C-alpha positions in Angstrom: 137.5 104.0 79.6 135.4 106.3 81.8 135.9 110.0 81.1 137.1 112.2 83.9 135.6 115.5 85.0 137.5 118.7 84.1 139.2 120.7 86.8 136.3 123.1 87.3 134.3 120.3 89.0 136.7 120.1 91.9 134.9 120.7 95.3 137.3 123.4 96.4 135.7 125.8 94.0 132.1 124.7 94.8 131.0 125.0 91.2 128.5 122.2 90.7 128.2 120.2 87.5 125.1 120.6 85.3 122.2 118.3 86.2 119.4 116.6 84.3 116.5 115.6 86.6 114.5 112.7 85.2 111.0 112.0 86.6 109.0 109.0 85.4 105.3 109.7 85.7 102.1 107.7 85.1 98.9 109.5 86.2 100.7 111.6 88.7 98.6 114.7 88.6 98.0 114.6 92.4 101.7 114.8 93.3 103.7 116.1 90.3 103.1 119.8 90.8 104.4 119.8 94.4 107.4 117.6 93.4 108.4 120.0 90.6 107.9 123.1 92.8 110.2 121.7 95.5 112.7 120.6 92.9 112.9 124.0 91.3 113.3 125.7 94.7 116.2 123.4 95.7 118.0 123.7 92.4 117.7 127.5 92.3 118.9 127.8 95.9 122.1 126.1 94.7 122.3 128.2 91.5 122.4 125.1 89.4 122.4 124.9 85.7 119.8 122.2 85.2 116.9 120.8 83.3 113.8 118.8 84.3 112.6 115.9 82.1 109.2 114.4 82.9 108.7 111.1 81.1 104.9 110.8 80.7 104.3 107.1 80.5 100.8 106.7 78.9 99.0 109.0 81.4 95.2 109.6 81.1 95.1 112.5 83.5 96.7 116.0 83.6 100.2 114.8 84.1 101.5 116.2 80.8 99.9 119.6 81.3 101.1 119.9 84.9 104.7 119.0 83.9 104.8 121.6 81.2 103.1 124.3 83.4 105.9 123.7 85.9 108.8 124.2 83.5 109.6 120.6 82.6 110.4 119.2 79.2 107.9 116.3 78.6 108.8 113.1 76.8 105.7 110.9 76.0 106.1 107.1 76.0 104.0 104.0 76.3 106.3 101.6 78.1 104.9 100.7 81.6 108.3 99.5 82.7 110.0 101.8 85.2 113.5 101.1 84.1 112.7 101.6 80.5 110.9 104.9 81.3 113.9 106.2 83.2 116.2 105.2 80.4 114.0 107.1 77.9 114.4 110.2 80.0 118.1 109.7 80.3 118.5 109.4 76.5 117.1 113.0 76.2 119.3 114.4 79.0 121.8 117.1 78.0 123.8 117.6 81.2 126.6 116.1 83.1 124.8 114.4 86.0 121.6 112.3 86.1 119.2 112.5 89.1 116.2 110.1 89.0 113.3 111.3 91.2 109.9 109.8 91.6 106.9 112.0 90.9 105.6 111.7 94.5 109.0 112.5 96.1 110.3 115.8 97.4 114.0 116.6 97.1 115.1 119.1 99.8 117.9 121.5 99.0 120.2 120.0 101.6 119.8 116.5 100.1 120.5 117.8 96.6 123.5 119.7 97.9 125.0 116.6 99.7 124.5 114.5 96.6 126.3 117.1 94.4 129.1 117.5 97.0 129.5 113.7 96.8 129.9 113.8 93.1 132.4 116.7 93.3 134.4 114.6 95.8 134.7 111.7 93.3 131.6 109.7 94.1 130.2 108.0 91.0 126.6 107.8 92.2 124.2 106.8 94.9 121.0 107.7 96.7 119.6 109.1 99.9 117.8 108.1 103.0 114.0 108.2 102.7 111.3 109.4 105.1 107.6 109.0 104.6 105.2 111.9 104.7 102.3 111.8 107.2 104.0 108.8 108.9 101.9 109.3 112.0 98.8 108.2 110.0 100.3 104.8 109.1 99.3 101.7 111.1 102.1 100.4 113.3 102.2 97.0 111.5 103.0 98.8 108.2 105.5 101.0 109.9 107.4 97.9 111.3 107.5 96.5 107.7 108.8 99.8 106.4 111.6 100.1 109.0 112.5 96.5 108.4 112.8 97.0 104.7 114.8 100.2 105.2 117.2 98.3 107.5 117.8 95.5 105.1 117.8 97.6 101.9 119.9 100.6 102.8 121.6 100.0 106.1 122.7 96.4 105.4 122.5 96.2 101.6 123.7 99.7 101.0 121.5 100.1 98.0 119.7 103.2 96.7 116.0 103.6 97.2 114.1 103.7 93.9 112.5 107.1 94.6 115.8 108.9 94.4 119.1 107.9 92.6 121.9 110.0 91.2 124.8 109.1 88.9 127.4 110.6 86.6 125.9 110.6 83.1 129.1 109.2 81.5 129.2 106.3 83.9 125.4 105.6 83.4 125.9 105.4 79.7 129.0 103.3 80.2 127.2 100.5 82.1 124.1 100.8 79.9 121.6 102.4 82.3 118.7 100.4 83.8 118.1 96.8 82.7 114.8 96.9 80.7 114.2 93.2 81.0 113.0 93.7 84.6 109.9 95.4 86.0 111.2 95.9 89.5 114.4 96.0 91.7 116.0 98.3 89.1 117.5 100.4 91.9 119.3 97.3 93.2 120.8 96.6 89.8 121.6 100.3 89.4 123.4 100.3 92.7 125.4 97.3 91.9 126.4 98.7 88.5 127.6 102.0 90.1 129.5 100.2 92.8 131.3 98.1 90.1 132.6 101.2 88.4 133.3 103.7 91.2 132.4 105.0 94.7 128.8 104.8 95.8 127.2 106.9 98.5 123.9 107.2 100.3 123.7 110.8 101.6 122.5 111.3 105.1 119.8 114.0 104.5 116.6 112.3 103.2 114.2 112.7 100.4 110.5 112.8 101.4 108.2 110.4 99.6 104.5 109.9 99.6 102.8 107.5 102.0 100.1 106.6 99.5 101.1 103.0 99.1 100.7 102.4 102.8 97.1 103.7 102.6 96.2 102.0 99.4 97.3 98.5 100.2 96.7 96.1 103.1 99.5 94.9 105.4 99.2 91.4 103.8 99.5 92.9 100.3 102.6 94.9 101.3 104.2 91.8 103.0 103.6 89.8 99.8 105.3 92.5 97.7 108.2 92.8 100.1 108.7 89.1 100.3 108.6 88.6 96.5 112.4 88.9 96.1 112.8 86.2 98.8 110.5 83.6 97.3 111.2 84.0 93.6 114.2 84.1 91.4 115.6 87.2 89.8 114.0 86.2 86.6 110.5 86.6 88.0 110.9 90.3 87.9 110.6 90.0 84.1 106.8 89.9 84.7 104.5 92.3 86.5 103.0 89.5 88.4 103.0 90.4 92.1 104.1 94.0 91.4 100.7 95.6 91.7 102.1 98.0 94.4 104.4 99.5 91.7 102.1 99.5 88.7 98.5 99.7 89.9 98.1 103.5 90.0 94.3 103.4 90.1 94.2 102.7 93.8 
């Protein structure tokens, strides 16, 4: 049986539940500082009781030091599996709600507020719309690919984007978190698990994520990555083959 929130989490009183932010990071020194600064501003604007957990996944740069300097609790692992890294952070979480945020993604105050309002109104979990920073610098062919994926993934599929997901912690623990057998599409499996146990919502205000993958990879490489789920079975995600866009951080 899934536990229920006590009365003080009702939306009429506008007292938000406590939040654990989990950020997986592998060699993210170029982005992590801005992500954490934006996160702290948004959380403090809402007077949240919160914690930030950065899961440093075998970084060789200044990720660990930057995380600590910006008020995060750092968990060091050597997993190189995004679902397993997120689970490792969730295991150390102390608070009521889990928010999973990528290290190159900014969480505006309004997006955070809409997500917390949704939880207070009985939503079990979800995500947010996504916009790309410096989108004007991206070639039109890559933009068409991006808009096509967004249409299929969020508008039609109704799934959360991997760069931002939120969920009640009790529910997350109930369905077992992210499936660590897979190296990709963990947000799809997460979305399905949440929907199977409660209401799911993609909030309207977006998060802002880095455009680095659009600059680091060719159009053909991105098409290959996007089409991978269409040309392979679910089991193929048990290998990193074809997932360089997710795991090759040296580019």
